[in-house]
TORTI-535915 format. One record per atom (N, C-alpha, C): residue in three letters; z, x, y. Coordinates in pm, whole numbers, plus 50000, padded with zeros to 5 digits. Layout:
ALAZXY/...
// end
This chain:
MET733492132479976/MET734852133580025/MET735772125679933/ASN736222132179828/ASN737082125679731/ASN738532128879764/THR739122121179851/THR740492123679894/THR741422113779826/PHE742652118479800/PHE743602110079729/PHE744962110879797/SER745612099379811/SER746962098779866/SER747922096279750/ASP749172093079783/ASP750142090179679/ASP749762077779599/THR748942069179659/THR748502057079590/THR747082058879537/ALA746672071479519/ALA745302074279477/ALA745012068879338/ILE743722067479311/ILE743282062379183/ILE743192073979084/SER743902072978976/SER743822082978870/SER743802075878736/ARG743292082778635/ARG743232076578503/ARG744632073078453/THR745572082278473/THR746932079978426/THR747512067178486/LYS747312065378618/LYS747862053478684/LYS747122040778643/LEU745812041778627/LEU745052029978587/LEU745402025778445/TRP745452035378354/TRP745672032178213/TRP747082026878187/SER747992028378283/SER749352023478263/SER749442008278282/HIS748392002078335/HIS748381987678355/HIS747981980578225/ARG748301967778220/ARG747861959478108/ARG746551952278143/LEU746351949178273/LEU745161941878316/LEU744591948278442/ILE743291951078441/ILE742571955878558/ILE741461945878588/MET741461940278709/MET740391931278750/MET739471938678846/VAL738171937778822/VAL737181944578906/VAL736381933978980/SER736441934279113/SER735721924579194/SER735011931579308/GLY734411923879395/GLY733671929379508/GLY732531920179546/LYS731911923179656/LYS730771915279702/LYS729641916279599/GLY728891905379580/GLY727791905379486/GLY726781916379516/GLY726301923079412/GLY725301933379430/GLY725841947379452/THR727151948979445/THR727751962179467/THR727851970379339/GLY727641963979224/GLY727711971379098/GLY729031969779026/LYS729731958579047/LYS731051956978985/LYS730961955978833/SER729901950078779/SER729771949278633/SER729571963078573/LEU728781971378638/LEU728611985178593/LEU729941992678596/VAL730701990778705/VAL732001997478717/VAL732941992678607/ALA732991979578582/ALA733881974278479/ALA733501979478341/ALA732211979378310/ALA731761983878178/ALA732011998778158/SER731682006778258/SER731862021278244/SER733342025078241/LEU734162017678315/LEU735592020178313/LEU736162016878175/ALA735682006078114/ALA736112002377979/ALA735712013077879/CYS734512018277891/CYS734062029077801/CYS734922041477816/LEU735252044777940/LEU736072056577967/LEU737472054977908/ALA738042043077924/ALA739382040577870/ALA739372041177718/ALA738322035477657/ALA738212035977511/ALA738032050277462/LYS737282058077538/LYS737062072077503/LYS738372079977504/SER739302075677588/SER740592082577598/SER741552078577486/GLY741132069077402/GLY741952065177288/GLY742612051677298/LEU742372044277407/LEU742972031077422/LEU742142020477351/ARG742822010177304/ARG742121998377251/ARG741861989177369/VAL740601987377404/VAL740211980877529/VAL739471967877501/LEU739841957577575/LEU739111944877574/LEU738431943477709/LEU737111942777708/LEU736321940477829/LEU735901925977831/VAL736231918977940/VAL736021904477948/VAL735041901178060/GLY734031893378027/GLY733111888078126/GLY733191872878125/SER732811866678235/SER732831852078240/SER731531846878299/SER730461854278276/SER729151850578329/SER728201847378216/SER727381837278237/SER726401833478134/SER725231843178128/SER725131852278224/SER723981861278230/SER724101873278137/GLU725271875178074/GLU725481886277980/GLU725101899678042/GLN725601902478161/GLN725271915078228/GLN725931927078161/LEU727051924978094/LEU727801936078037/LEU727211940977906/ALA726701931877824/ALA726281935477688/ALA725281946977682/PRO724221947177766/PRO723251958177755/PRO723841971977785/LEU724971972377855/LEU725551985177895/LEU726401991477785/LEU726701983777680/LEU727631988377578/LEU726971989477442/PRO727381999277362/PRO726802001077227/PRO727481992177124/ILE727801979777162/ILE728461970577071/ILE727871956777089/GLN728171947976994/GLN727761934177004/GLN728831926277078/SER728411917377168/SER729391908977237/SER729661896477155/THR730751889777187/THR731091877377120/THR731461867077225/LYS731131854677199/LYS731521843777288/LYS732751836577236/SER733321841777128/SER734511835777070/SER735741839677149/SER736641829977172/SER737881833077242/SER738801841777159/GLN738481843277029/GLN739271851976944/GLN738961866676969/ALA737831869677033/ALA737461883377069/ALA737491892576949/SER736761888976843/SER736711897576724/SER736061910776760/SER736671921776717/SER736251934976761/SER735011939776688/ALA734051944976762/ALA732861950976703/ALA733051965976686/ARG733961971776755/ARG734301985876742/ARG735811986976764/GLN736451995676690/GLN737911995976691/GLN738491998176830/SER737842006576911/SER738432010177040/SER737952001477156/LEU736841994277141/LEU736281986677252/LEU735721973377202/THR736161962777266/THR735701949377232/THR735191942577359/LEU734071935577346/LEU733491928177459/LEU733481913477425/VAL733961905177518/VAL733881890777499/VAL733411884477629/ASN732491874977618/ASN731981867777733/ASN732431853377721/LEU733281848877812/LEU733971836077798/LEU733331824877879/SER733501812877829/SER733191800777905/SER734521793777934/PRO734561784378029/PRO735811777078053/PRO736351770277928/GLU735451765177842/GLU735901758577720/GLU736551768677624/ASP735971780877616/ASP736581791377533/ASP738001794177578/CYS738191795277710/CYS739511798477765/CYS740501787277735/MET740071774877755/MET740961763677731/MET741371763077585/ARG740411764277496/ARG740731763577353/ARG741621775377312/GLY741271787477356/GLY742051799177319/GLY743471798577370/PHE743631794177495/PHE744971793777554/PHE745841783177487/ILE745271771177465/ILE746051760277406/ILE746351762877258/GLU745351767677183/GLU745541769677040/GLU746321782377008/ASP745951793677072/ASP746541806477036/ASP747881808977104/HIS747981805477231/HIS749191808677306/HIS750221797477302/LEU749771785277333/LEU750711774077330/LEU750951768677190/LYS750111773277092/LYS750261769076953/LYS750171753876939/MET749221747977012/MET749051733377009/MET747621730076968/LYS747241734176848/LYS745871732076802/LYS745531717176796/GLN746461708976749/GLN746201694676739/GLN746011688376876/LEU746751693576976/LEU746601688477112/LEU745181690677161/TYR744641702577136/TYR743281705377182/TYR742271696677107/GLN742431695776974/GLN741471688476894/GLN741441673476929/LYS742641667676951/LYS742721653176969/LYS742521648677114/ILE742901657477208/ILE742851653277349/ILE741751660277427/PHE741771673677429/PHE740871680877518/PHE739411680677469/ARG739191677777340/ARG737811676777292/ARG737311662377295/HIS738191653077324/HIS737791639077330/HIS736881636877450/ARG735771629777430/ARG734761628277534/ARG735331621877661/VAL736141611577648/VAL736691604677764/VAL737701613577836/MET738591619977757/MET739611628477818/MET738981640577887/ARG737871645477831/ARG737231657277889/ARG736731654278030/SER736281642078053/SER735811638578187/SER736951638778288/PHE738171635578242/PHE739341636178331/PHE739771650578356/THR739851658578249/THR740321672378264/THR739371680678348/GLU738071677778341/GLU737111685278421/GLU737281682678570/ALA737941671478603/ALA738131667978744/ALA739441673278801/ILE740261679678717/ILE741551684978764/ILE741311697978839/PRO741641698978967/PRO741401711279044/PRO742191723078987/GLY741501734278967/GLY742171746478924/GLY742421747578776/LEU742071737378696/LEU742381737978553/LEU741621749278484/ASP740321750578512/ASP739531761378450/ASP740101775078486/GLU740501776778613/GLU741041789678657/GLU742361792778588/ILE743221782678574/ILE744511784878507/ILE744281788478360/MET743341781778295/MET743071784678155/MET742531798778137/LEU741671803078230/LEU741141816778223/LEU742261826978242/LEU743081824978344/LEU744191834178369/LEU745181833978253/GLY745421822178196/GLY746321821178082/GLY745781828477962/TRP744481827577940/TRP743851834777828/TRP743981849877847/LEU743711854577968/LEU743851868877997/LEU745291873477978/HIS746221865678028/HIS747641868978016/HIS748041870077869/ASN747551860977788/ASN747861861177646/ASN747331873777579/LYS746141878277619/LYS745551890277560/LYS746231903077608/CYS747041901877713/CYS747711913677768/CYS749111915677712/LYS749431908677604/LYS750721910877540/LYS750811925377493/PRO752011931377494/PRO752141945177445/PRO751621946377303/PRO750831956877273/PRO750261958277140/PRO751321961077034/SER751051956476914/SER751921959076800/SER751061964676688/SER751451962476568/SER750661967476455/SER749411959076431/ASP749311947676499/ASP748161938876484/ASP746941945376549/PRO745881948876472/PRO744711955676529/PRO743921947076626/ARG744211934076632/ARG743471925376726/ARG744021926376867/GLU745181932476881/GLU745781933577013/GLU745281946077085/PHE745471946277219/PHE744821956377301/PHE745821963777389/ASP745471976177420/ASP746281983977513/ASP745941980377657/LEU744691976777681/LEU744221974477817/LEU743141963677817/VAL743241954377913/VAL742221944077933/VAL741561946578068/ILE740231947578069/ILE739471949378193/ILE738611936978212/PHE738751930578327/PHE738051918078355/PHE737001920278462/ASP735741918078424/ASP734651918178521/ASP734731904978597/ALA735521904878703/ALA735901892678773/ALA734751887278858/PRO734861874778903/PRO733851869178994/PRO733791876879125/ALA732751874479200/ALA732601880779332/ALA733701875979426/SER733831882879538/SER734991882179627/SER735541868179652/GLY734721858979705/GLY735211845779742/GLY735821838279625/HIS735101837479515/HIS735581830579396/HIS736801837779338/PHE736801850979346/PHE737901858879293/PHE739211855579364/PHE739161854279496/PHE740391851379570/PHE740921837579533/GLY740011828079514/GLY740451814879470/GLY741081815379332/LEU740501823579244/LEU741011824879107/LEU742441830179106/ILE742681841479173/ILE744011847579167/ILE745061839679246/GLY744591831079335/GLY745511822879412/GLY745851809579348/THR745201806479235/THR745411793479170/THR746861791279126/PRO747531800979061/PRO748921798379021/PRO749811794579139/SER749701801779249/SER750521798779367/SER750191784879421/ALA748911781379422/ALA748501768279473/ALA749071757079387/VAL749011758779255/VAL749531748379164/VAL751041747179178/LEU751731758479182/LEU753191758279191/LEU753691752379323/SER752941754179429/SER753341748779559/SER752931734279578/SER752191728879481/SER751701715079494/SER752751704779457/GLY753831709279392/GLY754871699779351/GLY754651693679215/LEU753601697879143/LEU753341692479009/LEU754451696678913/THR754711688278815/THR755691691278713/THR755061689478576/GLY755761694278473/GLY755251692778338/GLY755441705478257/PRO755071704978128/PRO755311716378038/PRO754521728878074/MET753431727378150/MET752611738978185/MET753181747278300/ILE754111741578376/ILE754601748378496/ILE755271761678461/GLY756041761678353/GLY756681774078311/GLY755671784878278/GLU754591781078210/GLU753551790678176/GLU752851795878301/ILE752631786978398/ILE751971791078522/ILE752851800878599/ARG754151798778597/ARG755071808378662/ARG754981822078595/ASN754881821978461/ASN754751834678389/ASN753451841878426/ILE752391834178438/ILE751091839978476/ILE751181845978616/GLN751781838378709/GLN751911843278846/GLN752741856178850/SER753851856478779/SER754701868378777/SER753961880378720/PHE753171877878616/PHE752391888678554/PHE751361894378652/LEU750641885678721/LEU749631890278816/LEU750251897678934/GLN751421893278977/GLN752051899279095/GLN752841911979062/ASP752991915178935/ASP753711927278894/ASP752771939278903/PRO752951948278999/PRO752031959579017/PRO752061969678902/GLN753071968778817/GLN753121977478701/GLN752251972378587/GLN751921959578591/GLN751161953778481/GLN749721949978518/SER749541944878640/SER748221940078682/SER747791946678811/CYS746491948778826/CYS745961953978953/CYS744501949978964/CYS743951951579084/CYS742521949179102/CYS741881960979173/LEU740601962579147/LEU739771972579214/LEU738641965179283/LEU738311969379404/LEU737191963479477/LEU736051973379486/VAL734861969079453/VAL733671977579457/VAL732911974579586/SER732541985179657/SER731821983679783/SER730611993079783/LEU729901993279894/LEU728742001979912/LEU728872009380044/PRO728222021080057/PRO728282028580184/PRO727332022580289/GLU727532009880316/GLU726772002680417/GLU727781995880509/SER727581996580639/SER728601992480734/SER729051977980714/LEU728111968780695/LEU728481954680680/LEU729281952480552/VAL728821958380442/VAL729491956480313/VAL730881962680315/SER730981974980365/SER732281981580366/SER733261974580460/SER732751969080570/SER733621961580662/SER734151948980597/GLU733281941780525/GLU733711929680455/GLU734701933180345/THR734471944280277/THR735391948680170/THR736761951680227/LEU736791958380341/LEU738071961680404/LEU738821949080445/ASP738111939380503/ASP738751926780540/ASP739311919580417/PHE738531920080309/PHE738981913480185/PHE740171920780125/ALA740181933880136/ALA741321941780085/ALA742601937980159/LYS742501936180290/LYS743671932080369/LYS744111918080328/LYS743151909280303/LYS743471895480264/LYS744211895180131/ILE743741902980036/ILE744401903479904/ILE745821908979918/THR745961919879993/THR747281926180009/THR748261916780076/GLU747811909980181/GLU748701900680253/GLU749091888680168/SER748201884480078/SER748481872779995/SER749551875479890/GLY749591887779841/GLY750551891179736/GLY750181885879600/HIS748961880579583/HIS748571874779454/HIS748431885379345/ILE747981897179383/ILE747791908079287/ILE747801921279365/SER748151932079297/SER748201945179361/SER746791951079372/LEU746441955679491/LEU745161962379512/LEU745351977279485/LYS744661982279382/LYS744821996279344/LYS743882005479421/GLY742682000579450/GLY741772009379522/GLY740442002979553/ILE739692009979638/ILE738322006279673/ILE737402016979617/LEU736382012679544/LEU735422021779484/LEU734122020679563/LEU733762031279632/LEU732552031279713/LEU731402035979626/ASN730602026579582/ASN729552029279484/ASN728232033379553/ARG727372040079476/ARG726042044079520/ARG726082053479642/CYS727062062279642/CYS727132072479748/CYS726192083979715/LEU725422088079813/LEU724582099779795/LEU725422112079826/LEU725832119179722/LEU726702130679736/LEU725902143279763/SER726562153579813/SER725862165779854/SER725132172279738/GLU725732172079619/GLU725082178279503/GLU723792170979467/THR723852157579471/THR722662149479442/THR721592151879546/LEU721972152279671/LEU721012154379779/LEU720332167879764/SER721082178479737/SER720512191879724/SER719492192379611/ALA719832186079498/ALA718932186179383/ALA717642178779415/GLN717742167479485/GLN716552159679517/GLN715682166679622/LEU716322173079720/LEU715552179779824/LEU714742191479767/ARG715282198079666/ARG714552209279605/ARG713252204579540/GLN713202191879502/GLN712012186479436/GLN711052179679534/LEU711422179179661/LEU710642171479759/LEU710222179979880/LYS709832192279855/LYS709512201279966/LYS708352196280050/GLU707452188579991/GLU706262184180062/GLU706302169180091/GLU707482163280092/GLU707642148980118/GLU708622146880235/PRO708192149880358/PRO709112149280472/PRO709692135380498/THR708922124780475/THR709412111180499/THR710562107980405/VAL710382111380278/VAL711432108780179/VAL712652117380209/ILE712422129780250/ILE713532138780283/ILE714372132980397/ARG713702127980501/ARG714432122180613/ARG715232109880569/TYR714632101780481/TYR715312089980429/TYR716582094080353/LEU716452104080266/LEU717602108580187/LEU718692114380276/GLU718292121780376/GLU719282127580467/GLU720022116780546/ARG719302106280587/ARG719942095180657/ARG720932088180565/ARG720542086080439/ARG721442079680343/ARG722682088180320/TYR722492101080314/TYR723642110080294/TYR724602109180412/GLN724072109480532/GLN724922108580650/GLN725642095080656/GLN724922084380616/GLN725532071080613/GLN726682070580512/SER726482076880396/SER727542077280294/SER728782084280348/ILE728582095680411/ILE729712103180467/ILE730422094980576/LYS729632088580662/LYS730202080580770/LYS731072069180717/GLU730572061880616/GLU731322050580562/GLU732562055080486/GLN732472066580417/GLN733662071980349/GLN734762075080451/LYS734392081780558/LYS735372085380661/LYS735952072880727/HIS735082063080752/HIS735532050680816/HIS736532043380727/LEU736192041780599/LEU737072034780508/LEU738402041980491/GLN738332055280477/GLN739552063080460/GLN740452061580583/SER739842062180700/SER740612060780824/SER741242046980834/GLU740472036480802/GLU740982022880811/GLU742092020380710/LEU741952025880590/LEU742982024280489/LEU744302030480536/GLU744192042080599/GLU745392048980647/GLU746002041580766/MET745172036980860/MET745682029980978/MET746302016580941/SER745722009880841/SER746221996780800/SER747381997880703/ALA747672009980660/ALA748752012380563/ALA748552004280436/LEU747282002380396/LEU747011995280271/LEU747342004280153/PRO748051999180055/PRO748452007379940/PRO747312008879840/ALA746212014679883/ALA745032015779798/ALA744362029279816/GLY743882034879707/GLY743142047279714/GLY741652044679735/LEU740922054979773/LEU739482054079793/LEU738802063779699/LEU737812058879627/LEU737082067179531/LEU735592065579555/THR734862076579555/THR733402075979571/THR732732077179436/LEU731752068579414/LEU730952068779292/LEU729512071879331/PRO728822079979252/PRO727512085079295/PRO726382074979281/GLU725332077279357/GLU724072070279337/GLU723542074479200/SER723392064779110/SER723082068178971/SER721612066578934/GLY720822060679026/GLY719422058578992/GLY719282048778877/GLN718452052178780/GLN718252043478664/GLN719452044578569/ILE720052033378535/ILE721242033078451/ILE720822032878304/PRO721342042078222/PRO721002041878078/PRO721642029978009/GLU720922023677919/GLU721442012577842/GLU721272015477693/PRO722362017077619/PRO723762016177664/PRO724172028777741/LEU725322027977808/LEU725832039277885/LEU726112051077793/THR725762062877838/THR725952074977758/THR727202082477803/PRO727772090977715/PRO728922099177756/PRO728592108077875/GLU727352113077881/GLU726952121677992/GLU726972113878124/PHE726492101478120/PHE726522093078241/PHE727952090578286/LEU728832087178192/LEU730222084278226/LEU730902096278289/ASP730622108278236/ASP731252120378290/ASP730862122478436/VAL729592120278467/VAL729122122178605/VAL729612110878695/PHE729522098678644/PHE729862086978725/PHE731332086978765/TRP732202091278674/TRP733642090978701/TRP734202104978725/GLU733382114078770/GLU733822127778792/GLU734982128678891/SER734982119778991/SER736032120379094/SER737282112479059/LEU737302106278940/LEU738512099378897/LEU739462109678837/ALA740562111978905/ALA741482122478865/ALA742062119778728/PRO742292130378646/PRO742892128578512/PRO744312122978524/
// end
C-alpha cells in the first residue's frame, strides 16, 4: 500500500534539501536506508556526502568506495563520498575549516589539560557535529569538494532527539560568547524545512511502529527539524509473497509464516497511515521491501527494487 499525500516522499522533494538525517529505533535498517538513499541520489547526478558517526563502519561495506575518517571528506568517487566521523574530527573540522581558527584548535583544544575541560562541557560534541554538517551543507560552487546533498546516518532515536535539540538547549541556557551566533545559524538551518529534514525508519511490527509514531509526534512538536516521512522497512509485499509461495508448495509451515508476516505488514501500514492522517503529522509513509540477503556493495538492481515506491 504505497499511498502518498501532499506531503508524500518523492525524489524531487527529497533532493531539494541540503541535509537529510536518517534515524529510527536500533535494528530497523537505518544505515541501509541511508546508504542506499545516498547511492540513489548520486545515481541521479547529485554530488552526495554520506556521513556516519559510528566506530563500527556499518556504511563502508555497502558502498563501492573507500571511506575516510578525515573531516576533510576527500572524495573517492566524484558523485559519492563517505566519511565516518569522530567527535574530534568534528571539532577540528568545524574550528579550522568553518571558524578559520586553526591556531585556536592547535593551541587550546589539543592541549591535554584543556581537553579534559572541553570534554566535560555538556553538548559540545553535539554542537561540533551539527556545526560540521552545517558547514558541509553550504551551497555548491565550482569547488569540487562541495556537495549538493548531505545524508547523515544519524544515531538511534533517543540520542538523535538529544542531538537535534542541542542548539535550542544551549541558546536557552543563557550562555554567551562568540559561538552563540554560530549556534543560532545551526538552529535556523535545522529548523528550515526547505533545507533540512529527517526520515524515520520503522518495521511492520506493532511495538516498533507504535514507538516510531510516538517519536514522530515528539519531533514534530519540538520543532527542532522537519519530519519528512516514515519508512516502513522489511515489508513483505504481495509480489514477494507470491514469488516465494510458488517455490514452497510442499512447505506448509513456512507458507503459514509468510502469510502471517504479509498480513502483519498490511496491518501496520494501514495503522500507520491512519495515525498519520488523524494526527495531522506532515509526513509521508513509504514501504520498503523485505530484502533478504543484502548485496555488498549495493547493486543498481537492488536499489531499483528497494526504492521502487519512491516517486520520481
